[in-house]
C-alpha positions as CSV (number, residue, x, y, z in Angstrom):
1,M,-92.1,-1.9,98.2
2,I,-90.5,-1.6,94.9
3,L,-88.4,-4.6,95.9
4,K,-91.5,-6.6,96.2
5,L,-92.5,-5.6,92.8
6,L,-89.1,-6.5,91.4
7,N,-87.9,-10.0,91.4
8,W,-84.4,-11.2,90.9
9,Q,-84.8,-10.9,87.1
10,G,-85.8,-7.3,87.4
11,I,-82.8,-6.5,89.6
12,A,-80.5,-8.3,87.2
13,G,-81.9,-6.3,84.4
14,I,-81.4,-3.0,86.2
15,A,-77.8,-4.1,87.1
16,A,-77.2,-5.0,83.5
17,A,-78.6,-1.7,82.4
18,L,-76.4,0.2,84.8
19,A,-73.4,-1.9,83.7
20,L,-74.1,-1.2,80.1
21,S,-74.6,2.5,80.9
22,M,-71.2,2.5,82.6
23,L,-69.7,0.8,79.6
24,L,-71.3,3.3,77.3
25,L,-69.9,6.2,79.3
26,V,-66.4,4.5,79.4
27,Q,-66.7,3.9,75.6
28,K,-67.7,7.6,75.0
29,G,-64.7,8.6,77.1
30,E,-62.4,6.3,75.1
31,T,-63.8,7.6,71.8
32,H,-63.2,11.2,72.9
33,H,-59.7,10.3,73.9
34,W,-58.9,8.5,70.7
35,K,-60.4,11.3,68.6
36,K,-58.0,13.7,70.4
37,Q,-55.1,11.3,69.8
38,S,-56.1,10.9,66.2
39,A,-56.1,14.7,65.7
40,S,-52.8,14.9,67.4
41,F,-51.3,12.1,65.2
42,E,-52.8,13.8,62.1
43,R,-51.2,17.1,63.1
44,L,-47.8,15.3,63.7
45,Y,-48.2,13.6,60.3
46,R,-48.9,16.9,58.6
47,Q,-45.9,18.6,60.3
48,D,-43.7,15.7,59.3
49,Q,-44.9,15.9,55.7
50,E,-44.3,19.7,55.7
51,A,-40.8,19.2,57.2
52,F,-40.1,16.6,54.6
53,A,-41.3,18.9,51.8
54,T,-39.2,21.7,53.2
55,T,-36.1,19.4,53.4
56,V,-36.6,18.3,49.8
57,A,-37.0,21.9,48.7
58,S,-33.9,22.9,50.6
59,Y,-31.8,20.0,49.1
60,R,-33.1,20.9,45.6
61,A,-32.2,24.6,46.2
62,A,-28.8,23.6,47.5
63,A,-28.2,21.3,44.5
64,D,-29.2,24.1,42.1
65,Q,-26.9,26.5,43.8
66,T,-24.1,23.9,43.7
67,R,-24.7,23.3,40.0
68,A,-24.7,27.0,39.3
69,A,-21.4,27.4,41.3
70,D,-19.9,24.4,39.5
71,A,-20.9,25.9,36.1
72,A,-19.4,29.3,37.1
73,N,-16.2,27.6,38.3
74,S,-16.0,25.6,35.1
75,R,-16.3,28.8,33.1
76,R,-13.6,30.5,35.3
77,V,-11.2,27.6,34.9
78,A,-11.8,27.4,31.1
79,I,-11.2,31.1,30.8
80,E,-8.0,30.9,32.9
81,Q,-6.7,27.9,30.9
82,R,-7.5,29.7,27.6
83,T,-5.7,32.8,28.8
84,I,-2.7,30.8,29.8
85,S,-2.7,29.0,26.5
86,E,-3.0,32.3,24.6
87,R,-0.2,33.9,26.6
88,T,2.1,30.9,26.2
89,S,1.3,30.8,22.5
90,Y,2.1,34.5,22.1
91,D,5.3,34.1,24.1
92,Y,6.3,31.1,22.0
93,E,5.6,32.9,18.8
94,T,7.5,36.0,20.0
95,R,10.6,34.0,21.1
96,L,10.5,31.9,17.9
97,A,10.3,35.0,15.7
98,A,13.2,36.6,17.6
99,A,15.3,33.5,17.1
100,R,14.5,33.3,13.4
101,A,15.1,37.1,13.0
102,A,18.5,36.6,14.7
103,A,19.3,33.7,12.3
104,Q,18.1,35.8,9.4
105,R,20.4,38.7,10.3
106,L,23.3,36.3,10.5
107,R,22.7,34.7,7.2
108,G,25.1,37.1,5.6
109,Q,28.0,36.1,7.9
110,P,30.6,33.8,6.4
111,E,30.0,30.1,6.9
112,T,32.2,27.7,8.7
113,A,33.2,24.4,7.2
114,A,30.5,22.6,9.1
115,D,27.8,25.0,7.8
116,S,28.8,24.7,4.1
117,G,27.7,21.1,3.7
118,A,24.5,21.5,5.5
119,R,23.7,24.7,3.7
120,R,23.8,23.0,0.3
121,S,21.2,20.5,1.3
122,A,18.7,22.7,3.1
123,S,18.0,26.5,3.0
124,V,17.6,27.3,6.7
125,P,18.8,30.5,8.4
126,S,21.6,30.3,10.9
127,L,22.2,31.6,14.4
128,S,24.5,34.2,15.8
129,A,27.8,33.4,17.3
130,A,26.8,34.7,20.7
131,P,23.2,33.5,21.3
132,R,21.3,33.9,24.5
133,G,18.8,31.8,26.4
134,A,17.6,28.5,25.0
135,D,19.5,28.9,21.8
136,Q,22.9,29.4,23.5
137,A,23.3,25.6,24.1
138,A,22.8,25.0,20.4
139,G,25.5,27.5,19.4
140,E,28.0,26.0,21.9
141,S,27.5,22.5,20.8
142,G,29.2,23.0,17.4
143,L,26.1,22.4,15.3
144,S,25.7,23.8,11.9
145,R,23.7,27.0,11.7
146,P,20.6,25.3,10.3
147,D,20.8,22.5,12.9
148,A,21.4,25.1,15.6
149,L,18.3,27.0,14.5
150,T,16.3,23.8,14.6
151,A,17.7,22.9,18.0
152,T,16.9,26.5,19.2
153,E,13.3,26.3,17.9
154,Q,12.8,23.0,19.7
155,A,14.4,24.2,22.9
156,I,12.1,27.3,22.8
157,Q,9.1,25.0,22.1
158,L,10.0,22.7,25.0
159,D,10.6,25.6,27.4
160,E,7.3,27.2,26.6
161,L,5.5,23.8,26.9
162,I,7.0,23.3,30.4
163,K,5.9,26.8,31.4
164,W,2.4,26.1,30.0
165,V,2.1,22.8,31.9
166,Q,3.2,24.4,35.1
167,K,0.8,27.3,34.7
168,Q,-2.1,24.9,33.8
169,A,-1.3,22.8,36.9
170,A,-1.4,25.9,39.1
171,V,-5.0,26.6,38.1
172,D,-7.2,25.7,41.1
173,N,-10.1,23.7,39.7
174,N,-11.9,23.8,43.1
175,A,-11.6,27.4,44.0
176,P,-14.9,29.4,44.1
177,A,-15.7,31.3,41.0
178,V,-14.9,34.9,42.0
179,A,-13.5,37.7,39.9
180,S,-9.8,38.1,40.6
181,P,-8.6,41.6,41.6
182,S,-5.9,41.6,38.9
183,G,-8.5,41.3,36.2
184,N,-7.4,37.9,34.8
């Protein structure tokens, strides 16, 4: 009986309404699905941003630690180099003073013929007849006493310079900055 009341247009309207209802249900399901996907993507995005922020903070902290370690290492190297320079300077002055003192003690000894001509032109103390170390070569070469003292002073200077360069080259610029057990 209802079919008699409905014609083909009514049936088409009901079918269209049912199809639209189905489409609406499908659309609601899709909307719900994409809302869940959107929340999931948003969560992933926030996790990615947090991971990025953590990574940046870690790199900055590592860079700060590296800068601090480099500064400490730089201070350590500077202190080691300054200590080497001071020790070398002290050793140089000590050896030079000893050579000059030895030359001063020998001033009263009689001059040789080679020393007399040089002695008139410059007042420089002479060396002993049996010198040791760097000044021995100067005494053996037959130089006048003033020239021998000058040669001895230069030999001491070069010897200490060589020692200084070797010690400076031995300083490890890349070693971690830790206090050495010897107290240096």
